[in-house]
SEDOMAR-725743 format. One record per atom (N, C-alpha, C, O): residue in one letter; x, y, z. Coordinates in steps of 0.1 Angstrom, whole numbers, padded with zeros to 4 digits, always signed. Layout:
AXYZ ...
REM end
This chain:
M-0692+0731-0374 M-0689+0713-0372 M-0685+0705-0360 M-0690+0696-0353 D-0669+0715-0358 D-0668+0705-0343 D-0676+0709-0333 D-0676+0701-0324 E-0684+0721-0332 E-0687+0724-0318 E-0704+0713-0319 E-0712+0713-0309 E-0706+0705-0332 E-0715+0702-0329 E-0712+0685-0326 E-0720+0677-0320 K-0699+0682-0332 K-0697+0671-0323 K-0690+0672-0310 K-0686+0661-0306 N-0688+0685-0301 N-0686+0679-0290 N-0701+0680-0281 N-0703+0674-0270 R-0714+0690-0289 R-0725+0689-0280 R-0731+0675-0284 R-0737+0668-0276 K-0728+0671-0296 K-0730+0652-0293 K-0727+0644-0284 K-0735+0636-0279 L-0712+0646-0277 L-0707+0639-0276 L-0715+0640-0254 L-0716+0631-0246 E-0717+0651-0255 E-0719+0654-0241 E-0733+0652-0242 E-0736+0653-0230 D-0743+0651-0249 D-0754+0645-0250 D-0757+0630-0245 D-0767+0626-0238 I-0741+0620-0253 I-0736+0608-0250 I-0737+0607-0236 I-0744+0599-0230 Y-0727+0618-0231 Y-0716+0613-0219 Y-0728+0608-0208 Y-0739+0614-0208 D-0724+0596-0196 D-0734+0592-0190 D-0722+0590-0181 D-0713+0582-0183 P-0725+0601-0164 P-0717+0597-0152 P-0714+0586-0152 P-0703+0581-0156 E-0727+0577-0145 E-0726+0566-0146 E-0716+0556-0148 E-0709+0550-0141 C-0718+0556-0162 C-0711+0548-0170 C-0699+0546-0173 C-0693+0536-0177 E-0695+0562-0167 E-0674+0562-0162 E-0676+0554-0153 E-0672+0542-0154 K-0681+0558-0142 K-0679+0549-0126 K-0678+0531-0133 K-0669+0523-0130 S-0688+0528-0141 S-0682+0515-0146 S-0671+0512-0149 S-0662+0509-0142 C-0671+0513-0158 C-0661+0520-0164 C-0643+0515-0152 C-0635+0506-0154 D-0644+0523-0146 D-0634+0531-0137 D-0633+0516-0127 D-0623+0509-0124 L-0648+0513-0123 L-0647+0497-0115 L-0642+0488-0121 L-0633+0482-0116 L-0646+0486-0135 L-0643+0473-0146 L-0624+0471-0143 L-0617+0461-0141 I-0619+0490-0143 I-0606+0485-0142 I-0600+0482-0132 I-0589+0476-0131 S-0607+0486-0120 S-0603+0485-0111 S-0601+0472-0106 S-0591+0470-0099 M-0607+0462-0108 M-0609+0448-0106 M-0600+0441-0119 M-0597+0429-0119 R-0598+0447-0129 R-0591+0442-0136 R-0574+0440-0132 R-0566+0432-0137 D-0570+0450-0123 D-0558+0454-0119 D-0558+0442-0107 D-0550+0433-0107 R-0567+0444-0098 R-0569+0434-0087 R-0566+0420-0093 R-0557+0415-0087 L-0570+0415-0102 L-0572+0399-0111 L-0560+0397-0110 L-0555+0388-0104 S-0552+0408-0119 S-0538+0406-0124 S-0530+0404-0111 S-0523+0394-0110 R-0530+0416-0100 R-0523+0411-0090 R-0521+0397-0079 R-0512+0392-0073 A-0538+0391-0079 A-0542+0381-0074 A-0535+0370-0084 A-0528+0362-0077 H-0536+0368-0093 H-0524+0360-0098 H-0513+0359-0099 H-0507+0348-0099 L-0507+0371-0100 L-0492+0374-0096 L-0487+0361-0085 L-0480+0352-0085 V-0495+0368-0075 V-0497+0360-0061 V-0502+0347-0059 V-0500+0342-0048 I-0507+0341-0069 I-0509+0326-0063 I-0498+0316-0074 I-0494+0304-0072 K-0495+0326-0086 K-0485+0324-0089 K-0473+0315-0085 K-0469+0304-0087 I-0468+0327-0076 I-0455+0326-0065 I-0458+0319-0054 I-0449+0312-0052 M-0466+0318-0046 M-0473+0310-0037 M-0468+0291-0045 M-0459+0283-0040 A-0478+0288-0055 A-0476+0276-0063 A-0461+0275-0063 A-0458+0264-0059 F-0450+0283-0067 F-0432+0281-0070 F-0430+0277-0058 F-0425+0266-0056 I-0436+0287-0047 I-0430+0278-0035 I-0436+0266-0028 I-0429+0259-0020 M-0448+0263-0032 M-0452+0251-0026 M-0449+0243-0038 M-0455+0232-0036 F-0444+0242-0047 F-0439+0231-0061 F-0423+0229-0054 F-0419+0218-0054 W-0414+0238-0048 W-0402+0234-0043 W-0403+0232-0033 W-0392+0228-0029 T-0414+0234-0023 T-0414+0227-0008 T-0412+0214-0013 T-0401+0209-0014 M-0427+0207-0016 M-0425+0194-0014 M-0412+0189-0020 M-0407+0180-0013 I-0405+0195-0035 I-0394+0190-0038 I-0383+0186-0030 I-0376+0176-0030 F-0383+0200-0019 F-0373+0197-0011 F-0373+0185+0003 F-0363+0181+0010 V-0390+0182+0004 V-0397+0172+0017 V-0391+0159+0012 V-0384+0151+0018 V-0398+0158-0007 V-0393+0143-0010 V-0378+0144-0008 V-0374+0136+0000 I-0371+0149-0011 I-0358+0146-0008 I-0353+0144+0002 I-0343+0136+0001 S-0355+0149+0015 S-0348+0148+0028 S-0357+0129+0030 S-0351+0119+0035 V-0369+0130+0026 V-0376+0120+0033 V-0370+0105+0024 V-0367+0095+0031 Q-0369+0106+0015 Q-0361+0095+0006 Q-0349+0095+0003 Q-0343+0105-0001 P-0342+0081+0005 P-0329+0078+0005 P-0320+0090-0005 P-0325+0095-0015 V-0309+0094-0002 V-0300+0099-0008 V-0295+0095-0022 V-0291+0102-0031 S-0295+0079-0023 S-0293+0070-0038 S-0304+0076-0044 S-0301+0079-0056 G-0318+0080-0041 G-0323+0082-0049 G-0337+0072-0054 G-0347+0074-0061 V-0331+0060-0048 V-0338+0049-0050 V-0346+0044-0040 V-0340+0043-0029 T-0360+0041-0039 T-0370+0036-0031 T-0370+0021-0025 T-0375+0012-0032 Y-0367+0020-0014 Y-0366+0004-0005 Y-0378+0001-0003 Y-0385+0011+0000 P-0383-0010-0002 P-0392-0016+0006 P-0390-0019+0019 P-0394-0029+0024 F-0378-0004+0029 F-0376-0006+0041 F-0374+0007+0047 F-0367+0014+0040 T-0378+0013+0062 T-0373+0024+0064 T-0367+0023+0074 T-0368+0013+0081 V-0359+0038+0077 V-0347+0038+0086 V-0350+0047+0100 V-0342+0057+0099 K-0355+0048+0107 K-0351+0059+0118 K-0341+0055+0125 K-0339+0044+0128 Y-0333+0066+0129 Y-0322+0065+0139 Y-0319+0081+0147 Y-0321+0093+0144 D-0314+0075+0157 D-0314+0091+0172 D-0298+0085+0178 D-0293+0074+0182 V-0297+0102+0177 V-0281+0102+0185 V-0282+0107+0196 V-0288+0117+0197 L-0275+0102+0209 L-0279+0107+0220 L-0260+0112+0225 L-0251+0105+0220 P-0256+0122+0234 P-0266+0127+0232 P-0268+0139+0217 P-0257+0138+0211 P-0275+0146+0213 P-0275+0156+0200 P-0264+0161+0197 P-0259+0161+0185 N-0257+0170+0210 N-0243+0173+0214 N-0234+0170+0224 N-0237+0164+0234 G-0225+0176+0222 G-0221+0174+0238 G-0200+0178+0234 G-0194+0184+0225 A-0194+0170+0248 A-0183+0173+0249 A-0171+0163+0242 A-0175+0151+0242 S-0157+0166+0235 S-0155+0161+0228 S-0149+0143+0232 S-0148+0133+0225 D-0147+0147+0246 D-0146+0136+0258 D-0159+0121+0263 D-0158+0110+0268 E-0170+0129+0256 E-0179+0124+0258 E-0188+0109+0250 E-0186+0110+0238 E-0194+0102+0253 E-0194+0093+0244 E-0206+0093+0237 E-0215+0098+0243 I-0209+0089+0225 I-0219+0093+0214 I-0226+0080+0211 I-0219+0072+0205 L-0238+0075+0214 L-0248+0064+0210 L-0261+0063+0201 L-0273+0066+0204 I-0255+0060+0190 I-0265+0062+0180 I-0275+0045+0183 I-0271+0035+0189 L-0288+0048+0176 L-0302+0039+0179 L-0305+0039+0166 L-0308+0050+0160 I-0304+0025+0158 I-0309+0026+0144 I-0322+0014+0149 I-0324+0007+0159 R-0327+0017+0138 R-0340+0008+0138 R-0346+0006+0121 R-0346+0016+0114 V-0348-0004+0119 V-0352-0002+0105 V-0368-0012+0106 V-0371-0020+0115 S-0373-0009+0099 S-0386-0015+0095 S-0387-0019+0083 S-0388-0011+0073 H-0386-0037+0081 H-0384-0044+0073 H-0397-0053+0066 H-0405-0059+0073 P-0396-0052+0056 P-0412-0065+0054 P-0402-0075+0062 P-0403-0076+0075 N-0394-0082+0056 N-0389-0096+0060 N-0378-0097+0074 N-0366-0099+0073 T-0383-0097+0080 T-0376-0093+0094 T-0363-0106+0101 T-0357-0108+0112 N-0365-0111+0091 N-0353-0124+0090 N-0344-0120+0082 N-0334-0125+0086 E-0342-0113+0071 E-0332-0104+0062 E-0323-0102+0069 E-0328-0095+0079 P-0307-0104+0070 P-0298-0099+0076 P-0291-0082+0067 P-0288-0082+0055 L-0289-0068+0077 L-0285-0062+0073 L-0275-0054+0079 L-0273-0054+0091 W-0269-0047+0072 W-0253-0042+0078 W-0253-0024+0078 W-0259-0018+0069 A-0248-0021+0086 A-0247-0006+0085 A-0232-0004+0087 A-0222-0011+0089 Y-0235+0009+0085 Y-0221+0018+0086 Y-0224+0035+0086 Y-0229+0044+0080 V-0218+0034+0096 V-0210+0047+0101 V-0198+0057+0100 V-0187+0054+0104 T-0200+0070+0094 T-0190+0074+0092 T-0190+0089+0098 T-0197+0097+0092 W-0182+0095+0108 W-0182+0110+0115 W-0171+0115+0098 W-0164+0108+0091 D-0176+0126+0099 D-0167+0136+0088 D-0163+0123+0077 D-0170+0116+0070 S-0151+0124+0078 S-0143+0113+0063 S-0140+0102+0076 S-0139+0093+0069 R-0138+0099+0082 R-0140+0086+0087 R-0146+0080+0094 R-0153+0083+0103 I-0141+0067+0088 I-0155+0051+0087 I-0156+0048+0104 I-0146+0045+0110 I-0164+0050+0107 I-0166+0049+0127 I-0172+0033+0128 I-0173+0028+0139 V-0177+0026+0118 V-0186+0012+0111 V-0183+0008+0103 V-0186+0015+0093 Q-0179-0003+0101 Q-0182-0008+0087 Q-0186-0022+0091 Q-0183-0030+0099 R-0199-0020+0078 R-0203-0035+0077 R-0205-0039+0085 R-0200-0051+0086 Q-0214-0034+0097 Q-0218-0040+0111 Q-0231-0048+0111 Q-0239-0040+0106 E-0238-0061+0115 E-0244-0070+0112 E-0251-0066+0125 E-0247-0064+0136 D-0268-0064+0119 D-0279-0060+0133 D-0275-0072+0139 D-0266-0080+0137 I-0284-0072+0148 I-0287-0079+0163 I-0292-0092+0155 I-0297-0095+0144 V-0290-0098+0165 V-0299-0115+0161 V-0300-0117+0173 V-0291-0114+0181 I-0311-0124+0176 I-0319-0129+0191 I-0320-0140+0188 I-0329-0137+0179 N-0319-0157+0188 N-0323-0165+0185 N-0327-0166+0170 N-0338-0165+0164 T-0314-0167+0165 T-0314-0167+0151 T-0322-0159+0139 T-0323-0161+0127 V-0325-0149+0147 V-0338-0142+0137 V-0329-0126+0144 V-0324-0123+0155 H-0330-0121+0131 H-0325-0106+0129 H-0333-0096+0134 H-0345-0098+0133 Q-0331-0087+0140 Q-0338-0075+0144 Q-0340-0066+0137 Q-0351-0062+0138 N-0331-0058+0126 N-0329-0050+0121 N-0327-0038+0129 N-0334-0028+0126 R-0314-0039+0142 R-0315-0025+0150 R-0301-0029+0154 R-0296-0040+0156 W-0295-0012+0154 W-0281-0014+0162 W-0281-0003+0170 W-0286+0008+0168 D-0275-0007+0180 D-0269+0001+0190 D-0254+0002+0195 D-0248-0006+0203 I-0249+0018+0187 I-0237+0017+0184 I-0229+0033+0191 I-0231+0045+0190 N-0221+0022+0199 N-0213+0036+0211 N-0200+0039+0203 N-0195+0030+0196 F-0193+0055+0205 F-0182+0053+0199 F-0177+0068+0207 F-0185+0076+0212 L-0166+0069+0206 L-0156+0084+0211 L-0158+0094+0198 L-0157+0088+0187 P-0160+0107+0197 P-0151+0111+0185 P-0139+0108+0183 P-0134+0107+0194 P-0132+0105+0174 P-0118+0105+0167 P-0110+0114+0168 P-0114+0125+0166 D-0097+0111+0172 D-0088+0120+0180 D-0085+0128+0159 D-0086+0125+0147 G-0083+0135+0165 G-0078+0147+0150 G-0091+0153+0141 G-0091+0162+0132 L-0102+0145+0145 L-0117+0153+0140 L-0122+0155+0153 L-0134+0151+0154 C-0117+0159+0162 C-0127+0163+0176 C-0131+0176+0179 C-0140+0178+0187 A-0122+0189+0171 A-0123+0199+0171 A-0136+0205+0176 A-0145+0198+0179 K-0136+0216+0177 K-0147+0221+0189 K-0158+0232+0173 K-0156+0242+0165 G-0170+0223+0176 G-0177+0231+0159 G-0183+0216+0157 G-0183+0205+0163 K-0190+0225+0142 K-0203+0215+0139 K-0193+0200+0129 K-0185+0202+0120 H-0198+0188+0133 H-0194+0177+0123 H-0205+0168+0119 H-0216+0171+0123 T-0203+0158+0112 T-0215+0151+0106 T-0209+0136+0107 T-0199+0129+0104 I-0221+0136+0111 I-0224+0119+0107 I-0238+0111+0098 I-0250+0112+0098 R-0230+0104+0092 R-0239+0096+0083 R-0239+0081+0083 R-0230+0074+0085 I-0252+0078+0079 I-0260+0062+0082 I-0261+0059+0069 I-0268+0067+0062 R-0255+0048+0062 R-0258+0035+0052 R-0260+0022+0060 R-0254+0017+0069 I-0274+0018+0051 I-0278+0008+0055 I-0276-0002+0044 I-0279+0006+0035 E-0273-0015+0038 E-0270-0021+0032 E-0277-0034+0034 E-0277-0037+0045 D-0284-0043+0025 D-0295-0052+0026 D-0284-0065+0016 D-0274-0063+0009 S-0292-0078+0019 S-0285-0091+0015 S-0285-0090-0002 S-0280-0100-0008 S-0289-0079-0010 S-0286-0076-0024 S-0273-0069-0026 S-0267-0070-0037 G-0268-0062-0016 G-0259-0055-0020 G-0261-0040-0024 G-0252-0032-0029 N-0277-0037-0020 N-0279-0025-0024 N-0278-0015-0009 N-0282-0019+0002 I-0271-0002-0011 I-0268+0004+0002 I-0278+0021-0001 I-0278+0030-0010 V-0284+0017+0013 V-0293+0030+0011 V-0283+0041+0019 V-0275+0035+0026 S-0282+0056+0018 S-0279+0061+0022 S-0287+0076+0027 S-0293+0082+0019 W-0286+0080+0040 W-0299+0089+0045 W-0293+0099+0054 W-0284+0096+0061 P-0300+0111+0053 P-0296+0121+0057 P-0284+0128+0069 P-0284+0125+0081 V-0280+0134+0065 V-0265+0136+0075 V-0274+0140+0090 V-0286+0143+0090 W-0266+0137+0100 W-0267+0139+0113 W-0256+0150+0118 W-0245+0146+0120 E-0258+0166+0120 E-0251+0176+0126 E-0246+0172+0137 E-0256+0168+0144 Y-0237+0169+0143 Y-0234+0168+0160 Y-0225+0178+0157 Y-0216+0179+0148 T-0229+0189+0170 T-0217+0200+0177 T-0215+0196+0189 T-0222+0192+0199 I-0200+0198+0188 I-0189+0198+0197 I-0187+0206+0206 I-0177+0213+0204 T-0193+0209+0220 T-0191+0221+0225 T-0181+0225+0230 T-0178+0237+0231 N-0175+0215+0235 N-0163+0218+0246 N-0150+0207+0243 N-0154+0195+0244 T-0137+0209+0240 T-0128+0200+0236 T-0113+0197+0243 T-0112+0206+0252 V-0104+0191+0242 V-0098+0187+0250 V-0085+0191+0242 V-0081+0185+0232 P-0079+0204+0248 P-0064+0206+0234 P-0059+0193+0232 P-0060+0183+0239 Q-0053+0194+0219 Q-0049+0182+0213 Q-0032+0185+0219 Q-0029+0195+0226 V-0023+0175+0214 V-0010+0175+0216 V-0003+0185+0211 V+0007+0188+0217 E-0008+0195+0197 E+0000+0199+0193 E+0001+0213+0203 E+0013+0216+0206 W-0009+0220+0206 W-0018+0225+0216 W+0001+0230+0227 W+0009+0239+0227 F+0000+0218+0236 F+0007+0219+0244 F+0025+0223+0237 F+0034+0220+0245 D+0028+0227+0228 D+0041+0225+0220 D+0046+0239+0222 D+0058+0242+0225 D+0034+0248+0222 D+0037+0263+0224 D+0036+0269+0242 D+0036+0280+0246 L+0035+0254+0250 L+0037+0264+0266 L+0046+0265+0269 L+0055+0263+0262 S+0047+0268+0279 S+0064+0273+0284 S+0063+0259+0296 S+0052+0253+0298 E+0076+0255+0304 E+0080+0248+0309 E+0072+0249+0321 E+0063+0241+0322 E+0072+0255+0329 E+0065+0263+0337 E+0051+0260+0331 E+0044+0250+0335 A+0048+0265+0325 A+0030+0261+0325 A+0022+0246+0324 A+0011+0242+0329 I+0033+0239+0314 I+0033+0224+0318 I+0035+0216+0326 I+0031+0205+0326 A+0043+0223+0338 A+0048+0216+0352 A+0034+0213+0358 A+0030+0203+0363 K+0027+0231+0356 K+0013+0232+0365 K+0000+0224+0362 K-0009+0220+0369 I+0006+0222+0345 I-0009+0214+0342 I-0006+0196+0344 I-0013+0188+0350 T+0007+0195+0337 T+0007+0179+0346 T+0012+0177+0360 T+0013+0165+0364 G+0014+0185+0367 G+0020+0182+0381 G+0035+0176+0382 G+0044+0176+0374 P+0033+0171+0391 P+0048+0159+0393 P+0049+0151+0390 P+0039+0144+0388 R+0062+0145+0388 R+0062+0134+0377 R+0060+0127+0386 R+0059+0133+0397 G+0060+0110+0385 G+0055+0102+0394 G+0065+0090+0390 G+0071+0089+0379 P+0065+0079+0401 P+0079+0073+0408 P+0076+0062+0393 P+0066+0061+0386 Q+0086+0056+0391 Q+0087+0049+0376 Q+0082+0036+0381 Q+0087+0030+0391 G+0072+0032+0372 G+0066+0017+0370 G+0075+0004+0367 G+0084+0005+0359 E+0074-0007+0373 E+0078-0016+0374 E+0081-0021+0358 E+0074-0017+0349 T+0093-0028+0356 T+0096-0035+0344 T+0088-0043+0339 T+0084-0053+0345 G+0083-0041+0325 G+0069-0051+0325 G+0082-0064+0319 G+0094-0067+0319 P+0071-0069+0314 P+0076-0086+0309 P+0083-0084+0296 P+0079-0075+0288 Q+0092-0091+0294 Q+0095-0094+0282 Q+0090-0098+0274 Q+0089-0110+0274 G+0083-0087+0261 G+0078-0094+0247 G+0083-0109+0241 G+0094-0116+0244 E+0073-0113+0233 E+0081-0123+0225 E+0090-0120+0217 E+0090-0109+0212 T+0099-0130+0213 T+0107-0126+0201 T+0102-0123+0187 T+0095-0131+0180 G+0106-0112+0184 G+0093-0112+0166 G+0106-0125+0159 G+0115-0133+0163 E+0098-0119+0146 E+0101-0133+0135 E+0115-0127+0132 E+0119-0117+0138 I+0123-0134+0122 I+0136-0131+0117 I+0131-0124+0104 I+0123-0129+0097 G+0141-0109+0102 G+0137-0101+0093 G+0143-0104+0081 G+0150-0114+0081 L+0143-0100+0072 L+0150-0106+0060 L+0159-0097+0063 L+0160-0087+0069 G+0172-0108+0053 G+0186-0105+0048 G+0184-0091+0049 G+0174-0085+0051 G+0204-0084+0047 G+0201-0074+0045 G+0210-0077+0029 G+0211-0089+0025 P+0215-0063+0023 P+0220-0066+0013 P+0237-0075+0013 P+0241-0076+0024 E+0241-0078+0006 E+0254-0088+0004 E+0261-0071+0004 E+0257-0060+0000 G+0274-0076+0014 G+0282-0065+0015 G+0294-0063+0009 G+0300-0074+0009 P+0299-0058+0005 P+0315-0056-0006 P+0328-0070+0001 P+0329-0073+0013 Q+0335-0076-0011 Q+0343-0086-0006 Q+0354-0078-0001 Q+0360-0069-0006 G+0354-0084+0011 G+0373-0083+0018 G+0386-0082+0013 G+0386-0086+0002 D+0392-0080+0016 D+0408-0075+0011 D+0407-0092+0018 D+0401-0096+0028 L+0420-0098+0007 L+0428-0111+0010 L+0434-0110+0013 L+0440-0100+0013 G+0437-0126+0023 G+0442-0128+0036 G+0455-0134+0031 G+0457-0142+0022 P+0464-0128+0040 P+0477-0137+0038 P+0481-0149+0035 P+0475-0158+0041 Q+0492-0155+0025 Q+0491-0171+0024 Q+0495-0174+0037 Q+0502-0168+0045 G+0488-0190+0037 G+0491-0196+0047 G+0502-0203+0045 G+0507-0203+0034 P+0509-0214+0058 P+0518-0222+0055 P+0520-0233+0043 P+0509-0239+0039 I+0534-0236+0036 I+0527-0247+0023 I+0527-0264+0035 I+0535-0269+0042 G+0518-0267+0033 G+0517-0278+0036 G+0523-0293+0036 G+0517-0301+0028 I+0531-0297+0043 I+0540-0310+0040 I+0531-0319+0036 I+0522-0321+0044 G+0532-0326+0027 G+0526-0335+0024 G+0533-0350+0017 G+0541-0347+0009 E+0532-0364+0017 E+0537-0372+0012 E+0540-0376+0004 E+0531-0380-0003 Q+0552-0379+0000 Q+0551-0383-0018 Q+0546-0398-0021 Q+0550-0407-0013 G+0540-0401-0031 G+0531-0403-0032 G+0535-0418-0043 G+0543-0419-0052 P+0528-0425-0039 P+0537-0444-0047 P+0539-0439-0063 P+0533-0432-0071 T+0553-0447-0065 T+0557-0446-0080 T+0545-0450-0086 T+0535-0454-0079 G+0544-0449-0097 G+0533-0453-0107 G+0538-0466-0114 G+0550-0469-0112 S+0531-0473-0120 S+0536-0489-0122 S+0545-0480-0139 S+0545-0469-0144 I+0550-0491-0141 I+0556-0492-0157 I+0550-0494-0166 I+0545-0505-0167 G+0548-0486-0175 G+0536-0486-0186 G+0542-0500-0196 G+0551-0507-0197 L+0532-0497-0201 L+0537-0510-0213 L+0542-0507-0222 L+0537-0498-0228 P+0555-0514-0228 P+0562-0511-0240 P+0553-0506-0251 P+0541-0508-0252 G+0560-0500-0258 G+0552-0494-0269 G+0559-0500-0282 G+0571-0504-0283 G+0547-0500-0292 G+0546-0508-0304 G+0561-0501-0317 G+0561-0489-0319 P+0572-0509-0322 P+0578-0501-0325 P+0574-0493-0336 P+0565-0496-0342 G+0583-0482-0338 G+0586-0468-0346 G+0583-0475-0357 G+0583-0487-0360 P+0579-0463-0363 P+0580-0464-0380 P+0594-0466-0387 P+0603-0458-0385 R+0596-0473-0392 R+0611-0477-0400 R+0611-0463-0409 R+0603-0458-0417 G+0623-0460-0405 G+0631-0448-0411 G+0636-0450-0424 G+0639-0462-0428 E+0639-0437-0433 E+0642-0443-0446 E+0653-0444-0450 E+0660-0436-0444 T+0662-0453-0457 T+0671-0458-0461 T+0679-0442-0463 T+0675-0432-0468 G+0695-0445-0456 G+0700-0434-0459 G+0707-0436-0474 G+0705-0446-0481 P+0713-0429-0476 P+0723-0425-0492 P+0732-0436-0488 P+0736-0438-0476 Q+0738-0446-0502 Q+0752-0450-0501 Q+0762-0448-0496 Q+0765-0437-0502 G+0769-0449-0489 G+0783-0446-0487 G+0796-0448-0503 G+0794-0452-0514 E+0805-0445-0497 E+0813-0443-0508 E+0821-0453-0506 E+0826-0457-0496 V+0822-0459-0521 V+0827-0474-0519 V+0846-0476-0513 V+0854-0477-0523 G+0851-0477-0502 G+0862-0477-0495 G+0877-0484-0503 G+0877-0494-0511 K+0886-0477-0499 K+0897-0479-0504 K+0904-0495-0504 K+0904-0497-0492 S+0908-0503-0508 S+0915-0519-0503 S+0931-0514-0499 S+0937-0505-0505 E+0936-0521-0488 E+0945-0518-0486 E+0954-0528-0481 E+0950-0539-0481 P+0964-0525-0478 P+0974-0541-0484 P+0974-0548-0468 P+0969-0543-0458 V+0980-0562-0468 V+0969-0569-0457 V+0983-0566-0445 V+0979-0566-0433 W+0993-0563-0448 W+1007-0563-0434 W+1002-0550-0430 W+1007-0548-0419 V+0991-0538-0435 V+0990-0529-0424 V+0979-0529-0422 V+0975-0517-0422 V+0970-0538-0419 V+0961-0542-0414 V+0965-0551-0406 V+0957-0549-0397 Y+0972-0561-0401 Y+0982-0567-0395 Y+0988-0561-0386 Y+0988-0566-0375 T+0995-0550-0389 T+1006-0540-0383 T+0996-0535-0374 T+0999-0534-0362 S+0983-0530-0378 S+0976-0523-0365 S+0968-0530-0357 S+0963-0525-0347 L+0967-0541-0360 L+0961-0551-0348 L+0971-0553-0342 L+0969-0550-0330 I+0982-0558-0344 I+0997-0558-0333 I+0993-0550-0320 I+0990-0552-0308 L+0998-0538-0332 L+0995-0524-0323 L+0988-0519-0311 L+0992-0514-0301 A+0978-0521-0314 A+0964-0521-0304 A+0965-0531-0293 A+0963-0529-0281 I+0968-0545-0298 I+0971-0554-0288 I+0982-0551-0276 I+0981-0548-0264 V+0991-0551-0284 V+1006-0541-0276 V+1000-0530-0262 V+0999-0531-0250 S+0995-0519-0269 S+0990-0510-0262 S+0980-0511-0252 S+0978-0502-0243 S+0972-0524-0254 S+0963-0529-0244 S+0968-0537-0234 S+0965-0538-0222 M+0978-0543-0242 M+0984-0550-0231 M+0993-0541-0217 M+0992-0543-0205 T+1000-0531-0224 T+1002-0518-0213 T+0996-0516-0207 T+0997-0521-0196 V+0986-0508-0209 V+0974-0502-0198 V+0975-0513-0192 V+0986-0514-0185 L+0966-0523-0193 L+0964-0531-0182 L+0974-0533-0166 L+0973-0532-0154 W+0987-0537-0180 W+1002-0540-0166 W+1006-0528-0162 W+1014-0528-0152 G+1004-0515-0167 G+1006-0503-0157 G+0995-0501-0150 G+0997-0498-0138 H+0979-0503-0153 H+0966-0507-0137 H+0974-0515-0128 H+0980-0511-0118 Y+0973-0524-0130 Y+0976-0541-0123 Y+0989-0533-0113 Y+0985-0530-0102 K+1002-0528-0117 K+1010-0524-0113 K+1006-0511-0105 K+1010-0515-0094 T+1001-0500-0104 T+1002-0493-0096 T+0990-0496-0083 T+0988-0490-0072 K+0982-0510-0088 K+0974-0514-0075 K+0981-0518-0065 K+0978-0515-0053 G+0991-0526-0070 G+0998-0542-0063 G+1007-0534-0055 G+1009-0539-0044 D+1015-0522-0058 D+1027-0517-0053 D+1021-0507-0038 D+1015-0497-0040 P+1026-0514-0025 P+1018-0506-0012 P+1024-0491-0013 P+1018-0483-0006 T+1033-0487-0019 T+1041-0475-0016 T+1032-0466-0022 T+1026-0467-0033 P+1030-0453-0012 P+1023-0441-0014 P+1030-0435-0027 P+1025-0425-0032 
REM end
């Protein structure tokens, strides 16, 4: 049974058909590889176009009806070499004012500078000169960024410019590590002292300081000799005081004989006369 099946298969087998199948399989493999290459190329082209669009459009992602072209001269240079930035804007309304902002790394070089005006017509262009700022002029790469503002307050930021400082002057801190001999060779001899400059204007009076502590009590001064003031006028007599209460009634006196009264009166008169006579005698006698 098996031998019959093998015999039938040998009768059906055709070498030409096998070659055709191999060719089809080979074409299928080639098409698969071609599809993979096409997918990779499409992926690369897609991201290339995205990068081009991002590079051409403003960083803010908003499309404005004007374009900006700028150039930096020289593109690279020393730290003490002046840099010139030429900015040109294509704007449909040429008489609309525009303002430019320029930053060097993290420092603002130009802040809201209006474009050039000729005969009251805005030219929409700038010619900006500056030196790399102190503290940000080290040798190496630095970034320059330009922003343009229109009259509506919209600000467009454009791709940064990489400026390379090829040579730099040593900073002040660099001299701190040098010896006095080396500094003397670099700086040379000290020149003569210049003339004294004019005195500056007097500044405004500063604010008063805080109040100081109270001082010690001073010695007492001499007592002043004042004149006695005039005697005051006599006041008006006061009204009669309130009447006091009636005292208690005294005891009833005893009646004495009349001769006793007269005798007492005569003795009193005699005593008075004796005293007066003695007093007169004493004054009239010249003997001490």
